[in-house]
C-alpha positions in Angstrom: -37.5 49.7 -15.4 -39.3 51.9 -18.0 -42.7 52.3 -16.5 -42.5 55.8 -15.0 -45.8 55.4 -13.0 -44.4 52.4 -11.2 -41.1 54.1 -10.5 -42.9 57.1 -9.0 -44.9 54.7 -6.9 -41.8 52.9 -5.6 -40.2 56.2 -4.7 -43.3 57.2 -2.7 -43.2 53.9 -0.9 -39.6 53.9 0.2 -39.7 57.6 1.1 -42.4 56.8 3.7 -41.4 57.1 7.3 -40.7 53.4 8.1 -37.8 51.6 9.8 -36.5 50.2 6.5 -33.2 49.5 8.2 -34.9 46.5 9.8 -34.4 44.8 6.5 -30.7 45.5 6.3 -28.7 42.3 5.6 -31.9 40.2 5.9 -33.4 37.5 3.7 -37.1 38.0 2.8 -39.3 35.3 1.4 -42.4 36.5 -0.5 -44.9 33.8 -1.6 -47.2 34.3 -4.5 -44.7 36.7 -6.0 -46.3 36.7 -9.4 -49.4 38.3 -7.9 -50.4 41.9 -8.2 -49.6 43.0 -4.6 -46.7 40.7 -3.7 -44.9 41.5 -7.0 -45.0 45.2 -6.0 -43.4 44.2 -2.6 -40.6 42.4 -4.4 -40.0 45.5 -6.6 -40.1 47.7 -3.5 -37.3 45.8 -1.7 -35.2 45.6 -4.8 -35.7 49.4 -5.4 -34.7 49.9 -1.7 -31.4 48.1 -2.4 -30.8 50.4 -5.4 -31.8 53.6 -3.6 -30.2 53.1 -0.1 -26.6 52.1 0.1 -25.7 49.0 2.2 -29.2 47.6 2.6 -28.1 44.2 1.1 -31.6 42.7 1.2 -31.9 39.3 -0.4 -35.4 38.6 -1.8 -36.6 35.0 -2.3 -39.6 35.1 -4.7 -41.7 32.0 -4.6 -44.0 31.3 -7.6 -45.8 28.4 -9.2 -45.6 29.6 -12.8 -41.9 30.0 -13.9 -42.7 31.3 -17.3 -44.9 34.1 -16.0 -42.3 35.0 -13.4 -39.4 35.2 -15.9 -41.5 37.6 -17.9 -42.7 39.7 -14.9 -39.2 39.9 -13.3 -37.1 39.8 -16.5 -35.1 42.9 -15.5 -34.0 41.2 -12.2 -33.0 37.8 -13.5 -29.3 38.4 -13.3 -29.3 40.2 -9.9 -27.6 38.5 -7.0 -30.2 39.9 -4.5 -33.1 38.2 -6.3 -33.7 34.5 -6.2 -36.7 32.9 -8.0 -38.1 29.8 -6.3 -40.5 27.7 -8.4 -42.8 25.4 -6.3 -46.3 25.1 -4.9 -46.6 26.8 -1.5 -48.5 23.7 -0.4 -45.3 21.7 -0.6 -42.9 22.0 2.3 -40.3 24.7 1.7 -36.8 23.6 2.3 -33.7 25.8 2.3 -30.3 26.0 4.0 -30.6 29.8 3.9 -31.8 31.8 6.9 -35.2 33.3 6.4 -35.6 36.5 8.4 -39.0 37.7 7.2 -41.9 35.8 5.5 -44.6 37.6 3.5 -47.3 35.0 2.7 -49.4 36.2 -0.1 -49.8 33.1 -2.2 -53.5 32.8 -2.8 -56.1 32.6 -5.6 -57.8 35.9 -5.1 -59.8 36.0 -8.3 -63.5 35.1 -8.0 -62.9 33.1 -11.3 -60.9 30.6 -9.3 -63.5 29.9 -6.6 -65.7 27.9 -9.0 -62.9 26.4 -11.0 -60.5 25.4 -8.2 -62.0 25.7 -4.8 -59.7 23.0 -3.4 -56.6 24.9 -4.6 -58.0 28.1 -3.3 -58.4 26.7 0.2 -55.1 24.8 0.2 -52.8 27.8 -0.3 -54.5 29.6 2.7 -54.4 26.6 5.0 -51.8 24.0 4.0 -49.5 26.6 2.6 -49.9 28.8 5.6 -49.1 25.9 7.9 -46.0 25.1 6.0 -44.7 28.6 6.1 -45.5 29.1 9.8 -43.5 25.9 10.5 -40.6 27.4 8.4 -40.8 30.6 10.3 -40.5 28.7 13.6 -37.6 26.6 12.4 -35.7 29.6 11.0 -36.5 31.8 14.0 -37.8 34.4 11.6 -38.2 38.0 12.9 -41.5 38.7 11.2 -44.3 36.8 9.5 -47.0 38.8 7.5 -50.1 36.9 6.5 -52.3 38.3 3.7 -55.9 37.7 4.8 -58.8 39.5 3.2 -61.8 41.8 3.8 -63.9 38.7 2.8 -63.4 37.3 6.3 -66.0 39.8 7.5 -68.8 37.9 5.7 -72.3 39.3 5.4 -72.7 42.4 7.5 -75.3 45.0 7.9 -74.3 47.9 5.5 -75.1 50.3 8.3 -72.2 48.9 10.3 -69.7 50.4 7.8 -67.0 51.4 8.1 -66.2 48.0 9.6 -63.5 47.6 12.3 -61.4 44.5 12.9 -63.6 43.1 15.6 -67.0 42.9 13.8 -67.9 39.8 11.8 -70.9 38.6 9.9 -72.1 35.3 8.6 -70.2 33.1 6.2 -72.1 30.0 5.0 -69.5 27.2 4.9 -71.3 25.1 2.4 -71.5 27.9 -0.3 -68.8 27.4 -2.9 -67.6 31.0 -2.7 -66.8 30.4 1.0 -63.7 28.5 -0.1 -61.9 31.8 -0.1 -63.3 33.6 3.0 -63.4 30.5 5.2 -59.8 29.5 4.4 -58.6 33.1 5.0 -60.3 32.9 8.4 -58.6 29.5 9.1 -55.3 31.0 8.0 -55.6 33.8 10.5 -56.4 31.3 13.2 -53.4 29.2 12.2 -51.2 32.3 12.6 -52.5 33.1 16.1 -52.1 29.4 17.1 -48.5 29.3 16.0 -47.8 32.5 17.8 -49.4 31.4 21.0 -47.9 27.9 21.0 -44.5 28.5 19.3 -43.9 32.2 19.5 -43.9 32.8 15.7 -44.1 36.7 15.4 -47.2 37.0 13.2 -49.0 40.1 11.9 -52.1 40.0 9.7 -53.3 42.4 7.0 -56.9 42.4 5.7 -56.7 44.2 2.3 -59.8 45.7 0.9 -60.1 46.5 -2.9 -56.8 47.3 -4.4 -56.0 48.7 -7.9 -53.1 50.1 -9.8 -50.4 49.3 -12.3 -49.8 45.6 -12.9 -53.2 44.3 -11.8 -54.5 41.5 -14.0 -57.0 42.9 -16.3 -58.6 39.6 -17.0 -59.2 38.3 -13.5 -62.9 39.0 -13.5 -63.1 41.7 -10.9 -65.2 44.7 -12.0 -62.7 47.5 -11.5 -60.2 45.5 -13.6 -63.0 45.1 -16.3 -63.7 48.9 -16.2 -60.0 49.8 -16.6 -59.8 47.2 -19.5 -62.7 49.0 -21.2 -60.9 52.3 -21.0 -57.7 50.9 -22.3 -59.4 49.1 -25.2 -61.7 52.1 -25.8 -64.9 50.0 -25.4 -68.1 50.8 -23.7 -68.2 49.7 -20.1 -70.7 46.8 -19.6 -71.9 46.1 -16.1 -73.3 42.6 -15.5 -75.2 43.9 -12.4 -77.2 46.9 -11.3 -74.0 48.6 -10.2 -75.4 49.4 -6.8 -72.8 47.5 -4.8 -70.4 49.8 -2.9 -66.7 49.1 -2.5 -63.7 51.1 -1.1 -60.8 51.2 -3.5 -57.2 51.7 -2.4 -54.4 52.6 -4.8 -51.4 50.2 -4.8 -48.7 52.6 -3.5 -50.8 53.3 -0.5 -51.6 49.6 0.0 -48.0 48.5 -0.2 -46.9 51.1 2.3 -49.7 49.9 4.6 -48.5 46.3 4.4 -44.9 47.2 5.2 -46.2 49.4 8.0 -47.9 46.4 9.6 -44.9 44.1 9.1 -42.4 46.6 10.5 -44.5 48.4 13.1 -47.6 46.3 13.8 -48.4 44.6 17.1 -47.8 40.8 17.0 -50.9 38.7 16.8 -53.0 41.6 15.6 -55.0 42.0 12.3 -55.1 45.4 10.5 -57.5 46.6 7.8 -55.7 48.1 4.8 -58.0 50.1 2.6 -59.1 53.6 1.8 -62.5 54.7 3.2 -62.4 57.8 1.1 -62.3 55.6 -2.0 -65.7 54.2 -1.4 -68.0 54.3 -4.4 -70.7 52.3 -6.1 -69.7 50.3 -9.1 -72.1 52.3 -11.3 -70.6 55.6 -10.1 -67.1 54.3 -10.6 -67.9 53.4 -14.2 -69.5 56.8 -14.8 -66.5 58.5 -13.2 -64.1 56.7 -15.5 -66.1 57.7 -18.6 -66.0 61.3 -17.4 -62.2 61.1 -16.7 -61.6 60.1 -20.4 -64.2 62.1 -22.3 -62.2 62.0 -25.5 -63.1 58.2 -25.8 -66.8 59.0 -25.9 -67.7 55.8 -24.0 -71.0 54.7 -22.4 -71.9 52.7 -19.4 -74.3 49.8 -20.3 -76.2 47.9 -17.6 -76.5 44.3 -18.8 -77.4 42.0 -16.0 -76.7 38.7 -17.7 -75.4 35.7 -15.7 -71.7 34.8 -16.0 -71.3 31.2 -15.0 -67.5 31.6 -14.6 -67.9 34.2 -11.9 -69.4 33.6 -8.4 -70.7 36.9 -7.3 -70.4 38.2 -3.8 -73.6 38.8 -1.7 -72.0 41.7 0.1 -73.7 44.9 -1.0 -71.3 47.3 0.8 -67.9 46.9 2.4 -65.7 49.7 3.7 -62.9 49.6 6.2 -62.4 51.4 9.5 -58.6 52.1 9.4 -58.2 53.8 12.8 -56.1 50.8 14.1 -53.5 51.1 11.3 -53.7 54.9 11.5 -52.3 54.6 15.0 -49.1 53.1 13.4 -48.8 56.2 11.2 -50.3 55.0 8.0 -52.8 57.0 6.0 -53.8 56.6 2.3 -52.8 59.5 0.2 -54.0 58.9 -3.4 -57.6 59.8 -4.2 -59.8 57.8 -6.4 -59.5 60.0 -9.6 -55.8 60.3 -9.4 -55.3 56.6 -8.7 -57.4 55.5 -11.7 -55.8 58.0 -14.0 -52.4 56.7 -12.9 -53.5 53.1 -13.4 -54.7 53.7 -17.0 -51.6 55.7 -17.8 -49.4 52.9 -16.6 -50.5 50.4 -19.2 -49.2 52.7 -21.9 -45.7 51.6 -20.8 -46.3 47.9 -20.8 
């Protein structure tokens, strides 16, 4: 791997104080492995094999798009500890191999998908989750990590922020954008149901806004658009008033948080994974990025035109209370400025 930013991230992750030995001689299935977050989890486990002798972790990376996966994981294609599985997560997964851990992250998380493919968005979080929980039961898996989302909280009073895991607001089920939040809610309930009835050892993470090397720059989310503007040396155009507030968490912190929940979290419990210190308005984020790269002489332009391909969120502010995951020993370490500088720098190596 030639991307030094990613290598530094992976070193930070595996040097965290976690019981990595729980993965020793185990088979780990990661769904949606082409995605931003799960692909980093794949890389982390392979890096763990390279860095710690005798780990012998076998990674099964499930993807829908084979061509994309072969490009993303080109450096691993001849490794014996890496197996690429090409199928839709909504199809039953069959294997003779033992599956010790399942990380279910297959989901269409981009707002661009909600309008184009709401059925597919829901299916991965419901049908796909059912299939994998059934697999975990059949294989007597030791751990099952479900990737939910901060979107499950719905519309909340901004004054209730930071939000803990027990507060919920309204989600209108007949709004198109609800295909994501409602199916994530249903996925969580499926997990708890399988744990209660069949003893599947589930844990749940609710990621807030993540960023870092490898994020798709064309997925329509504003922080990706802002990074794209910096990389392409173009003015930052905001198609809103920029007042919405979001809490951004750098990827090495996020990945460490996910593994913390899988390896140390209480079964049947959901944990917020985010960085309250990374809360900022979109307008201020754009201005911060312009100031971080003054040599580009860029401007922030407010242009509130409608984008028919993007279903905007009605949430004006979302910020996590992370005291529950703090009790497991996880704390985000990368501040906003450092994280976004690292993100922009990382694309110079791609």
